[in-house]
Structures are given as structure tokens and as C-alpha cells.
C-alpha positions in Angstrom: 0.0 0.1 -0.1 2.8 2.5 0.7 4.7 2.3 -2.6 1.1 3.3 -4.2 0.7 6.0 -1.5 4.5 7.1 -2.4 3.3 7.0 -6.0 0.6 9.0 -6.2 1.6 11.8 -4.1 4.5 11.7 -6.4 2.4 12.0 -9.6 0.6 14.8 -7.6 3.3 16.8 -6.8 5.0 16.6 -10.4 1.7 17.0 -12.0 0.8 20.9 -9.7 4.3 22.3 -10.5 4.7 21.8 -14.3 3.8 25.3 -15.3 2.6 26.5 -18.9 5.1 28.3 -20.2 3.4 32.1 -20.6 1.9 32.3 -24.6 3.9 35.3 -25.8 1.4 37.4 -28.1 2.2 39.2 -30.9 1.9 42.8 -31.0 -1.4 44.0 -32.4 -0.8 45.7 -35.6 -1.2 49.2 -35.6 -0.5 52.1 -38.3 1.3 54.1 -35.2 4.7 54.8 -34.9 7.4 56.0 -38.0 7.3 54.8 -41.7 9.6 55.2 -44.5 7.8 56.1 -48.1 9.8 53.4 -50.1 7.6 54.4 -53.0 4.3 55.9 -54.6 2.4 54.8 -57.8 -0.1 57.0 -59.7 -2.1 56.0 -61.9 -4.8 58.3 -63.9 -7.6 57.4 -65.4 -10.5 58.8 -68.6 -13.3 57.3 -68.8 -11.9 54.4 -66.7 -9.2 53.9 -69.2 -5.9 54.0 -67.8 -4.0 57.4 -69.4 -0.6 57.3 -67.3 1.3 55.1 -64.9 4.0 57.4 -62.6 6.4 55.1 -60.6 7.9 57.5 -57.7 11.1 56.7 -55.4 10.0 57.4 -51.5 12.8 60.2 -51.5 13.3 60.1 -47.4 9.9 60.8 -46.9 7.9 60.0 -43.6 5.1 60.3 -42.0 4.8 59.7 -37.9 1.6 58.5 -37.2 1.7 59.6 -33.2 -1.1 58.8 -30.6 -2.4 62.3 -30.6 -4.2 61.7 -33.3 -1.6 63.8 -35.8 0.5 62.5 -38.6 3.8 64.2 -39.2 4.7 63.7 -42.4 8.7 64.8 -43.6 9.3 64.9 -47.5 11.5 67.6 -49.7 12.8 69.4 -47.0 8.9 70.1 -45.5 7.7 68.9 -42.3 3.9 69.2 -41.8 1.6 67.8 -39.7 -2.3 66.5 -40.5 -5.3 65.3 -38.0 -5.8 61.0 -39.0 -8.6 58.8 -37.5 -8.7 55.0 -37.8 -11.9 54.4 -39.9 -13.9 51.3 -40.2 -13.1 48.4 -42.9 -9.1 49.3 -42.7 -9.5 53.0 -43.5 -7.9 56.0 -42.4 -8.8 59.3 -42.9 -6.4 61.6 -43.0 -8.0 65.5 -43.1 -10.7 64.1 -45.5 -8.6 61.6 -47.5 -9.4 58.4 -47.0 -6.7 55.7 -47.5 -7.6 52.2 -47.9 -5.1 50.0 -45.6 -3.5 47.2 -47.3 -0.8 44.2 -46.0 -0.7 45.8 -43.0 2.5 44.2 -41.6 4.9 44.7 -38.8 6.9 46.2 -40.9 5.0 47.1 -44.3 2.0 48.7 -45.2 0.5 50.2 -48.4 -2.1 53.2 -48.2 -4.4 53.2 -51.5 -6.3 56.3 -52.3 -8.8 56.6 -55.2 -9.4 60.8 -55.9 -12.5 60.5 -58.3 -12.8 64.2 -60.2 -16.0 62.7 -62.3 -17.4 59.6 -63.0 -15.3 57.6 -65.1 -12.1 60.2 -64.5 -10.0 59.5 -61.5 -6.7 58.6 -60.4 -5.4 56.2 -57.9 -2.1 57.0 -55.5 -0.2 53.7 -54.2 2.2 54.2 -51.3 4.5 51.6 -50.5 5.6 52.6 -46.4 8.4 50.2 -44.5 9.2 50.7 -41.0 
């Protein structure tokens, strides 16, 4: 009888002393923080037909989405600040321009804007960023 009691006591001690390792959760993906502009693609459409495509490098421009609700943009030696809000459906509103947030990852994101002038006449702006 003693061996069974000792075995049961040992099993109880072993099972209760084992702890699960804490699960490390990935930080929530967020637009907040400083991003470097890698490239900009601008496409112009007339009567729903692509007219021009312009590819521009980032040239050192940065966007800093701050917790205060301001995005501080630095480009071409100019620093400017604009209000922004995160909108539903993966969108960010920067002073009335509503960008679609695409491919948000820890170290990269793409912002997409369709600016329609009249039916069938519009421009698409796609900006790729890295942290």
C-alpha cells in the first residue's frame, strides 16, 4: 500500500508543479509609429481607361502616425502635420482623404487612395511604406 501512496503523492507533486510557459502574444498590428515611404505609384484614368502610370521613389519621406491623432509628414525638406483617424474597414482618414490600409504587417504597409474627379475620371495613389 505504501508504494501506491508514494507513487500517487509523487505524481500529484509532479503534475501540480509543472507550469505552462507563458504564451507570448504578437503585438497588435498598428499604423501608429514612424514609416519610411518606399515608393508611390500614381495611375490616372479617363473614361475608365488607364491614361498614365507614374512610379516615384520614396526619396526619404516619412510619415509618423502619432498617438495624439496627428500624422507628421516629412518630405522634400518640408515638415507638415495633419489630423488622422482610423476608420472602419481598414481605412485611415487624413483630413478628408480616406486611404485604404492594405497589407498591414509589422514592418510594412500600403496606403491606397482613389480620388474621383467625375464619373470615370479618377486617379489612384498607392504608397508603400516600411518601418
